[in-house]
C-alpha positions in Angstrom: -37.7 9.4 48.1 -38.3 9.0 44.4 -37.9 5.5 42.9 -35.5 5.7 39.9 -35.5 3.3 37.1 -31.9 2.2 36.7 -32.6 0.4 33.4 -33.9 3.6 31.9 -30.6 5.4 32.8 -28.5 2.6 31.3 -30.6 2.7 28.1 -30.2 6.5 27.8 -26.4 6.2 28.3 -26.1 3.5 25.6 -28.1 5.5 23.1 -25.9 8.6 23.7 -22.8 6.4 23.3 -24.0 4.9 20.0 -24.9 8.5 18.7 -21.3 9.6 19.5 -19.8 6.6 17.7 -22.0 7.3 14.6 -21.0 11.0 14.6 -17.3 10.7 15.3 -16.2 7.8 13.2 -16.6 7.1 9.6 -15.8 3.7 8.4 -13.4 3.4 5.5 -13.3 0.3 3.2 -10.5 -2.1 3.3 -7.4 -1.2 1.4 -6.8 -2.7 -2.1 -3.6 -4.7 -2.4 -1.9 -5.1 -5.7 0.6 -8.0 -5.6 3.5 -8.5 -8.0 2.6 -10.4 -11.2 6.1 -10.8 -12.6 8.2 -14.0 -13.0 11.4 -12.5 -11.3 11.6 -11.3 -7.7 14.7 -9.7 -6.3 14.7 -9.1 -2.5 10.9 -9.2 -2.4 10.3 -6.8 -5.3 8.6 -8.3 -8.3 9.6 -7.2 -11.8 6.0 -6.0 -12.7 2.6 -5.4 -11.2 -0.7 -6.4 -12.9 -2.6 -3.4 -14.4 -6.0 -5.1 -14.2 -8.5 -2.6 -12.7 -10.0 -3.7 -9.3 -13.8 -3.5 -9.1 -13.6 -1.7 -5.7 -12.3 1.4 -7.5 -15.1 1.5 -10.1 -16.7 4.8 -8.9 -13.6 6.4 -7.5 -10.9 6.4 -10.2 -11.0 6.1 -13.9 -9.5 2.9 -15.3 -7.1 4.9 -17.5 -5.7 6.7 -14.5 -5.2 3.6 -12.5 -3.5 1.9 -15.5 -1.2 4.9 -16.1 0.0 4.7 -12.5 0.7 1.0 -12.7 2.5 1.5 -16.0 4.7 4.3 -14.5 5.7 1.9 -11.6 6.3 -0.9 -14.1 8.5 1.3 -16.2 10.7 2.0 -13.1 10.9 -1.7 -12.5 11.7 -2.4 -16.1 14.7 0.0 -16.0 16.1 -1.0 -12.7 15.5 -4.7 -12.1 17.6 -6.2 -14.9 20.6 -4.4 -13.5 19.7 -5.7 -10.0 19.5 -9.3 -11.4 22.9 -9.1 -13.0 24.5 -7.7 -9.9 22.8 -10.5 -7.9 24.2 -13.2 -10.2 27.7 -11.7 -10.0 27.4 -11.3 -6.2 26.4 -14.9 -5.8 29.3 -16.1 -7.9 31.8 -14.2 -5.8 30.0 -14.7 -2.5 32.4 -17.3 -1.1 35.5 -15.3 -1.9 34.2 -12.0 -0.5 32.4 -13.5 2.6 29.1 -12.1 1.4 30.3 -8.5 0.8 29.7 -8.9 -2.9 25.9 -8.8 -2.2 26.0 -5.3 -0.9 25.6 -3.7 -4.3 22.5 -5.6 -4.9 21.0 -4.5 -1.5 21.8 -0.9 -2.3 20.4 -1.1 -5.8 17.2 -2.7 -4.4 16.9 0.0 -1.9 17.3 2.6 -4.6 14.6 0.9 -6.7 12.2 1.0 -3.7 12.9 4.7 -3.2 12.3 5.4 -6.9 8.9 3.6 -6.7 8.0 5.5 -3.6 8.8 8.8 -5.3 6.5 7.9 -8.2 3.8 7.0 -5.7 4.3 10.2 -3.8 4.0 12.2 -7.1 0.8 10.3 -8.0 -0.7 10.9 -4.6 0.0 14.6 -4.6 -1.2 15.2 -8.2 -4.3 13.0 -8.3 -5.1 10.4 -5.7 -5.2 12.6 -2.5 -7.8 14.7 -4.2 -9.9 11.6 -4.8 -9.5 10.5 -1.1 -7.0 7.7 -1.9 -3.4 7.0 -1.0 -0.8 4.7 -2.7 2.0 3.2 -0.7 4.6 0.5 -1.1 4.3 -2.0 1.7 6.1 -5.2 2.8 3.7 -8.1 3.4 3.9 -11.8 3.9 3.4 -14.0 0.8 0.2 -15.9 0.6 1.9 -19.2 -0.2 5.0 -19.1 2.1 6.6 -17.3 5.0 8.7 -15.0 2.6 8.1 -11.3 2.5 7.2 -9.4 -0.7 6.6 -5.8 -1.6 3.0 -5.0 -2.6 1.2 -1.8 -3.7 -1.5 -0.8 -1.2 -4.2 1.7 -2.2 -5.8 3.0 1.0 -9.0 5.0 1.3 -8.5 8.2 3.2 -11.2 8.9 5.9 -13.5 11.7 5.1 -13.3 14.7 7.4 -16.8 15.6 8.8 -16.7 19.4 8.1 -20.4 20.0 9.0 -20.0 18.8 12.6 -18.9 21.1 15.4 -15.6 20.5 17.1 
């Protein structure tokens, strides 16, 4: 009988497995998180986002395009959040008399504001960012300083599809 070298078989299997990992998976960078920079927050949604250009996007997006996206989002917040704050104040004043039901308009207005921001992000993704391999989304994350939740903008890198490899 032939004497097989078991170590050679394991080395060949591990090389084949590492080749499959390199071919099948492409690593994507970590997403960029844009936190709220405003001084007023209503139900986790800040009144503005900072338009400072992140360095991780330097070769992917023009700073003007990034700034225009953030300004569109900030304009939605500038239109809707003052109304939300007024309704929140009125709801808090009447909260004892209405057993908390006076806060429902604020919850509905906050939900409408989030949907408006998501529509702006969807339009931006379809017209520009998906072509560049990026994807914006509004995400709920835990605050860095406390256990409260806040809404942040997340810019994810879409994985590149290997078109030169067979199926």
